[in-house]
Wavefront OBJ file of the C-alpha trace (Angstrom):
o trace
v 0.000 0.000 0.000
v 1.563 3.294 -1.113
v 0.723 6.589 0.589
v 1.301 8.209 -2.839
v -1.822 6.534 -4.286
v -4.824 8.891 -4.722
v -6.857 7.022 -2.092
v -5.324 5.121 0.823
v -7.465 3.673 3.616
v -5.733 2.459 6.774
v -7.428 0.526 9.571
v -10.698 2.362 9.049
v -13.350 1.675 11.678
v -16.704 3.406 12.114
v -19.000 2.708 15.051
v -22.453 4.271 15.261
v -23.732 4.683 18.807
v -27.434 4.999 19.573
v -30.049 4.165 22.147
v -30.107 0.544 21.099
v -26.331 0.182 21.441
v -23.394 0.163 19.064
v -23.408 -0.731 15.372
v -20.049 -1.383 13.736
v -20.430 -0.144 10.153
v -16.755 -0.570 9.201
v -14.261 -2.818 10.962
v -10.508 -2.323 10.324
v -10.805 -1.695 6.574
v -7.583 -1.117 4.625
v -6.920 -0.729 0.893
v -5.562 1.701 -1.682
v -6.763 2.885 -5.094
v -4.329 3.679 -7.883
v -4.445 6.631 -10.250
v -6.751 6.072 -13.237
v -8.206 2.939 -11.657
v -11.877 2.054 -11.405
v -12.130 0.453 -7.973
v -15.366 -1.270 -7.077
v -16.757 -1.736 -3.572
v -19.379 -4.492 -3.483
v -21.425 -5.914 -0.673
v -24.967 -6.572 0.541
v -27.156 -3.908 2.150
v -25.626 -2.802 5.430
v -22.104 -3.846 4.427
v -20.734 -0.315 5.024
v -20.393 0.899 1.426
v -22.046 4.318 1.871
v -20.294 4.909 5.203
v -16.982 4.275 3.456
v -17.863 6.761 0.685
v -18.806 9.460 3.211
v -15.565 9.056 5.173
v -13.387 9.217 2.060
v -15.231 12.380 1.023
v -14.578 13.944 4.435
v -18.248 14.133 5.372
v -18.107 11.596 8.194
v -15.565 11.183 10.998
v -13.996 7.726 11.422
v -14.002 6.190 14.878
v -10.523 4.732 14.377
v -8.047 4.671 11.532
v -8.167 7.126 8.671
v -8.101 7.672 4.920
v -5.647 9.696 2.867
v -6.826 11.503 -0.255
v -4.052 12.765 -2.522
v -1.725 12.301 0.452
v -3.787 14.365 2.905
v -5.529 13.005 5.986
v -9.326 13.277 5.716
v -9.539 13.794 9.484
v -7.730 17.107 9.042
v -9.278 18.136 5.722
v -12.849 17.157 6.615
v -15.303 18.854 4.219
v -12.442 20.464 2.298
v -11.846 17.036 0.716
v -14.801 17.711 -1.614
v -13.560 21.231 -2.340
v -10.055 20.111 -3.311
v -10.024 16.530 -4.525
v -13.270 14.544 -4.568
v -16.439 14.827 -6.636
v -19.056 12.873 -4.687
v -22.240 11.211 -5.913
v -24.600 9.727 -3.333
v -27.650 8.061 -4.868
v -29.538 8.082 -1.576
v -28.845 11.732 -0.874
v -29.287 13.406 -4.251
v -30.087 17.073 -3.958
v -33.778 17.567 -4.516
v -33.271 20.940 -6.200
v -33.349 19.171 -9.572
v -36.941 18.144 -8.937
v -38.098 21.716 -8.549
v -35.737 23.856 -10.624
v -37.614 25.206 -13.631
v -34.733 26.118 -15.898
v -33.354 24.186 -18.879
v -30.854 21.429 -18.073
v -27.965 23.188 -19.813
v -28.630 26.419 -17.954
v -28.921 24.445 -14.708
v -25.430 22.994 -15.185
v -23.962 26.408 -15.982
v -25.612 27.896 -12.889
v -24.406 25.097 -10.611
v -20.923 25.257 -12.102
v -20.670 29.005 -11.492
v -21.812 28.580 -7.880
v -19.163 25.928 -7.245
v -16.394 27.661 -9.199
v -15.925 25.185 -12.021
v -12.940 26.359 -14.060
v -12.477 26.942 -17.778
v -15.099 27.620 -20.427
v -18.110 26.691 -18.325
v -20.632 26.595 -21.158
v -18.431 24.325 -23.251
v -17.800 22.017 -20.300
v -21.532 21.869 -19.542
v -22.318 21.005 -23.167
v -19.663 18.261 -23.200
v -20.924 16.839 -19.912
v -24.516 16.614 -21.183
v -23.323 14.866 -24.342
v -21.223 12.403 -22.347
v -24.170 11.266 -20.215
v -26.604 11.131 -23.152
v -28.763 14.127 -22.197
v -27.818 16.553 -24.959
v -31.152 16.303 -26.754
v -32.891 17.257 -23.485
v -30.659 20.288 -22.858
v -33.626 22.677 -23.168
v -35.951 20.656 -20.908
v -36.516 21.350 -17.224
v -34.919 18.839 -14.820
v -38.217 18.845 -12.918
v -39.681 16.879 -15.831
v -36.888 14.308 -15.939
v -37.306 10.703 -14.866
v -35.335 9.465 -11.856
v -32.738 7.919 -14.158
v -32.330 11.133 -16.154
v -31.916 13.136 -12.945
v -29.194 10.709 -11.879
v -27.411 11.226 -15.193
v -27.741 14.990 -14.822
v -26.059 14.716 -11.418
v -23.186 12.788 -13.015
v -22.903 15.483 -15.670
v -22.604 18.010 -12.857
v -19.691 16.093 -11.343
v -17.915 16.033 -14.707
v -17.820 19.840 -14.752
v -15.137 19.894 -12.111
v -11.448 19.028 -12.394
v -11.460 16.790 -9.338
v -8.918 13.938 -9.622
v -11.196 11.503 -7.748
v -14.816 10.515 -8.296
v -16.556 8.729 -5.421
v -19.800 7.275 -6.775
v -22.273 5.535 -4.490
v -24.514 3.312 -6.657
v -24.627 5.837 -9.521
v -26.876 3.802 -11.832
v -29.363 2.422 -9.308
v -32.356 4.254 -10.859
v -31.354 3.815 -14.499
v -32.670 1.577 -17.256
v -30.171 -0.794 -18.956
v -29.538 1.517 -21.926
v -28.803 4.478 -19.646
v -26.517 2.294 -17.549
v -24.446 1.422 -20.597
v -24.093 5.103 -21.515
v -22.864 5.963 -18.034
v -20.478 2.988 -17.927
v -18.857 4.099 -21.177
v -18.479 7.625 -19.788
v -16.843 6.414 -16.588
v -14.423 4.166 -18.464
v -13.462 7.078 -20.693
v -12.969 9.403 -17.716
v -10.664 6.878 -16.054
v -8.710 5.813 -19.148
v -8.384 9.080 -21.050
v -8.451 11.666 -18.264
v -6.638 9.567 -15.672
v -9.195 10.207 -12.947
v -9.528 7.733 -10.105
v -13.009 6.283 -9.579
v -14.225 4.573 -6.420
v -17.575 2.990 -7.180
v -19.982 1.256 -4.801
v -22.536 -1.010 -6.419
v -24.673 -4.124 -6.095
v -24.911 -4.440 -9.873
v -22.646 -7.355 -10.790
v -22.768 -6.566 -14.501
v -21.650 -3.023 -13.728
v -18.740 -4.262 -11.635
v -17.759 -6.762 -14.326
v -17.747 -4.119 -17.070
v -16.120 -1.256 -15.182
v -13.889 -2.372 -12.348
v -10.162 -3.034 -12.532
v -10.270 -4.357 -8.978
v -13.066 -5.142 -6.547
v -13.290 -5.004 -2.767
v -15.978 -7.193 -1.206
v -17.364 -5.869 2.078
v -19.591 -7.909 4.360
v -20.765 -6.656 7.763
v -18.137 -3.929 7.648
v -15.186 -6.248 7.064
v -13.015 -6.754 3.996
v -13.679 -10.240 2.626
v -11.516 -10.021 -0.500
v -9.714 -7.549 -2.775
v -8.812 -8.716 -6.275
v -9.533 -8.375 -9.977
v -12.791 -9.968 -11.193
v -10.772 -12.828 -12.695
v -8.784 -13.396 -9.501
v -11.972 -13.409 -7.439
v -13.392 -16.212 -9.542
v -10.198 -18.210 -9.199
v -10.126 -17.598 -5.453
v -13.717 -18.432 -4.604
v -15.448 -20.552 -7.182
v -14.449 -24.211 -7.123
v -16.971 -25.521 -9.639
v -17.586 -25.021 -13.314
v -20.532 -25.670 -15.591
v -19.938 -27.670 -18.755
v -22.466 -27.908 -21.566
v -22.090 -30.698 -24.133
v -24.198 -30.833 -27.295
v -24.391 -34.193 -29.090
v -24.772 -34.667 -32.809
v -25.779 -38.281 -32.261
v -25.722 -40.982 -29.569
v -27.420 -41.915 -26.316
v -27.078 -38.948 -23.945
v -28.656 -40.928 -21.119
v -25.842 -43.502 -21.125
v -23.251 -40.715 -21.223
v -24.829 -39.044 -18.191
v -24.696 -42.329 -16.258
v -20.950 -42.669 -16.931
v -20.309 -38.988 -16.131
v -21.936 -39.380 -12.723
v -19.346 -42.061 -11.892
v -16.460 -39.589 -12.339
v -15.067 -38.302 -8.987
v -14.891 -34.681 -10.226
v -18.548 -34.576 -11.352
v -21.102 -33.305 -8.814
v -24.132 -33.408 -11.087
v -24.976 -34.350 -14.663
v -28.277 -34.394 -16.524
v -29.566 -34.848 -20.074
v -31.884 -32.297 -21.676
v -33.629 -31.859 -25.031
v -34.157 -35.552 -25.550
v -30.623 -36.466 -24.588
v -28.995 -34.143 -27.103
v -27.771 -31.638 -24.492
v -25.754 -32.628 -21.415
v -25.278 -30.199 -18.516
v -22.503 -31.017 -16.044
v -21.504 -29.438 -12.721
v -17.919 -30.436 -11.976
v -14.922 -29.462 -9.886
v -12.935 -26.666 -11.460
v -10.478 -28.148 -13.992
v -11.707 -31.572 -12.901
v -12.911 -32.759 -16.322
v -10.760 -32.022 -19.380
v -12.365 -31.521 -22.822
v -10.394 -34.441 -24.291
v -11.622 -36.710 -21.490
v -15.234 -35.798 -22.234
v -14.888 -36.330 -25.973
v -13.110 -39.688 -25.515
v -15.771 -40.914 -23.070
v -18.543 -39.901 -25.460
v -16.817 -41.645 -28.383
v -16.497 -44.879 -26.421
v -20.274 -44.821 -25.884
v -20.986 -44.152 -29.558
v -21.784 -40.434 -29.028
v -20.518 -37.721 -31.346
v -19.932 -34.318 -29.715
v -21.125 -31.348 -31.768
v -19.697 -28.782 -29.367
v -18.920 -28.274 -25.703
v -18.479 -25.139 -23.630
v -17.055 -24.317 -20.225
v -19.051 -21.533 -18.618
v -17.206 -19.123 -16.328
v -18.829 -18.339 -12.996
v -20.370 -14.881 -12.772
v -19.562 -12.238 -10.187
v -22.984 -12.997 -8.735
v -21.748 -16.531 -7.997
v -18.657 -15.068 -6.348
v -20.773 -12.580 -4.392
v -23.045 -15.303 -3.029
v -20.087 -17.477 -2.110
v -18.273 -14.676 -0.285
v -21.333 -13.523 1.631
v -22.069 -17.119 2.625
v -18.477 -17.474 3.766
v -17.823 -20.496 1.592
v -17.034 -21.569 -1.941
v -19.549 -21.999 -4.691
l 1 2 3 4 5 6 7 8 9 10 11 12 13 14 15 16 17 18 19 20 21 22 23 24 25 26 27 28 29 30 31 32 33 34 35 36 37 38 39 40 41 42 43 44 45 46 47 48 49 50 51 52 53 54 55 56 57 58 59 60 61 62 63 64 65 66 67 68 69 70 71 72 73 74 75 76 77 78 79 80 81 82 83 84 85 86 87 88 89 90 91 92 93 94 95 96 97 98 99 100 101 102 103 104 105 106 107 108 109 110 111 112 113 114 115 116 117 118 119 120 121 122 123 124 125 126 127 128 129 130 131 132 133 134 135 136 137 138 139 140 141 142 143 144 145 146 147 148 149 150 151 152 153 154 155 156 157 158 159 160 161 162 163 164 165 166 167 168 169 170 171 172 173 174 175 176 177 178 179 180 181 182 183 184 185 186 187 188 189 190 191 192 193 194 195 196 197 198 199 200 201 202 203 204 205 206 207 208 209 210 211 212 213 214 215 216 217 218 219 220 221 222 223 224 225 226 227 228 229 230 231 232 233 234 235 236 237 238 239 240 241 242 243 244 245 246 247 248 249 250 251 252 253 254 255 256 257 258 259 260 261 262 263 264 265 266 267 268 269 270 271 272 273 274 275 276 277 278 279 280 281 282 283 284 285 286 287 288 289 290 291 292 293 294 295 296 297 298 299 300 301 302 303 304 305 306 307 308 309 310 311 312 313 314 315 316 317 318 319 320 321 322 323 324 325
């Protein structure tokens, strides 16, 4: 872990105290995020994702430990973190002004940018931001008429006005339809790759994490369960693989019976009149050549076979359950 990284979290703990007792939202969390990286934070509801975002943005005091943003301690910077380094998006705390402001979207961005001292040619930056999030054709419409997903995209456009090196995005696409999600994902990838900005993204959308994230941190009950690339997470957690075999000819039922005798096979079944075989087996436990040879010995001709990779959803379920899939 290098203190020179844009975001460094060290032993971060947050305890909420109330009438009913203490709730540990974060428990000794440590990680770092590199420049130009899209870093995903995944976990079930109550895992501590939003608390983590608020602390990194300087809006919430940690109980123990700290975070460093561009080398500065958030405990000392506090709210100045958002003034100097971090553009923050909180889906659960979006400013309601968009719902009531009766000015065109482009004018809204220019107004907000001037209030918050966005630098450069503000009109040009506002136009570019609207185009990036797919709202250019609605530039003359009032935000009060926008859908929830469009308002979320407008908020992202607002963040893109500023030259902040770090974007902290808490479930930015939660209210969006699939097409809007794809537009935003492309924007975020471009911002990270071409502009070199660092993005810390919390999400429960596995497809989003798969598409965007260079590395992923899994949180569960405030603790770090794993930090790795999507590929490494699969290798670490998932111990099974799904194999689909399509037969051109032969008795699929007999093949299934023989497959069930193999030590590495947990489950096998024939579908579509015996022409399609679905196998659940230990990872790397059944080689393609072994399957083809076994089928040939039983008079079956394989048309094709495929090894299906486990999804991040499989990994998520396995990590939350505390075991392997």
